[in-house]
N, C-alpha and C positions, 0 to 999 in steps of 0.2 A: 594414444598418448603414452609414452614411456612411464613406467613407477619410476622415480628418482635413485637412486643408488645409494647405500648406506655403506660407508667407510667403517669396517672395524677391524681397527688396529690396538695390537697390544705394545706394549708399552715395556721398558724394562723394569723400572718399576712396578707397574701391574704383576707380572710375572716374581718379581723378589718376594713382593709381599703373599701372592698366592703360596709361593712354596714356604715362608716362614709361616705360615696361617698352616700349611701340611704338617709339617716337623712339630708344632705345636698341639695339632688335633692328635697324629701321633701318642706324642707325647700324655697326653689327658687319657685315652684309652684304657680299659681295666686292663690289668693286667690278669694272665692266665694262668691258676698252677694248676701242674698236671701233678694229678695223683698216680700213685704208682699200683698199678693195676693188679699185685697180690705181693705182700709181702710180710713175713713169719715174725716184723718183729713188733711189738706193741707200742700204741700211742707213747708219744712223749709226753708226760706232763709240763705244763710251758709253769715258770715263775710267772706270780701274779702282776708282779709290775710290767715284764714281759708281754703277757697280755693285754693288760688295760693301757701300755703304752700304743700295741696295734691297734684297739679300738680308737682312742682317741687322735691317732696322725692322722692331719689331714690329706687329703686326697685333692685333686683339683677337681674340678665338675668337668660332667664328661662332656664328650662334645654334641651338637647337633647333629642327628642326620643331615642336615643341607653340609654341616662341615666334614661330614665323613665323605660326603661324595665329592667336594671339592677336591679333598686329600687323594681320594681313588684317579681324580683324572690330574692330578699339577703331579702325581707321582708314573701317572704314563706319561709324561713330558721326559721321563729321564730315562726310559729303556734306551730310546734311539742313540743315545750317548754311550760313549764311553767310561771306561769303571774311572779313572782317573777326573773324566769332566762329571762325573753326576759324583765324587768323592766333594767336591770342592764347592760345587752347589750344595750338598747336603751339609755341610759342614757350614757353611754361610748360614744355612735356612735356621741352623741349631744353635747362633749364637757364637759360634767359635771367631775369636778374633781375628784381624787380618797374620797380626806376630805372633799369635799360636800357630796361625797356619803356617806360616814364613819356617818356622822352626822345627812345626815336623814334616814340612814336605823339600824343606831345602835351598826352595825359590825363593828371592825377594816378593816383600808384600805388594809391592806397584805390578812386579809382572803378575802374581794371583791373584791381583784385581784387574788387570787387564784382558788376562784369560777369563774372569768370571763373566766378566762387562761382554766380553766377546761370546760365551755362550749362553746369555740371555739372549742378546740380542737375536742370535740365530732360534731362540725358542722363540720367541714373541714373532720373528719373522713368520716363520712356521704357521704358527695360533694363527694369526692373521692371514695368512695364505688357505689355511684350512676351513676357515671363517667365510670364505668366498662361496664354498661349495658346503652341498649339506657334508658335516661330520661325525661321528661316525656311518657311513651309510647302511641303510637299512637296522640302523639299530646295534648293528656286530661293528668291533672294535677294527679297524683296519690300519696298521701298521704301516704300510706300503704306502699309504696317500699322507701321513704323518713324515715320513723321512725324506720324501720325494721333493 
């Protein structure tokens, strides 16, 4: 007796939601402060108001480890895309409006929306196809399988 085959398919909305979550997760990660290795200047004493403002400024809650893993997975989806495709997807994931994108890109918002849907559809098809076989094989990232 054969086992039933489960079809796991990705929709455009699922891909877009995952990319939006990845952008939000990246925004909520703590900022990294790089300190100078060696400096001869003395430490600058800050004004009390500036120091108090820094302590009281609200920072978004840190993302969960699962959210970071999903962000990493979603960012891998962008690797086989062209720079123009990546910029369009990431701008929409960050919440930039179609009108703003049209002003920055020079194409109409209708054309940009069509391109965005085409790119999301291609990613959804690749993901659905990749789920039919174990991916990544042996726990390693295999970009050739994703591009095929």
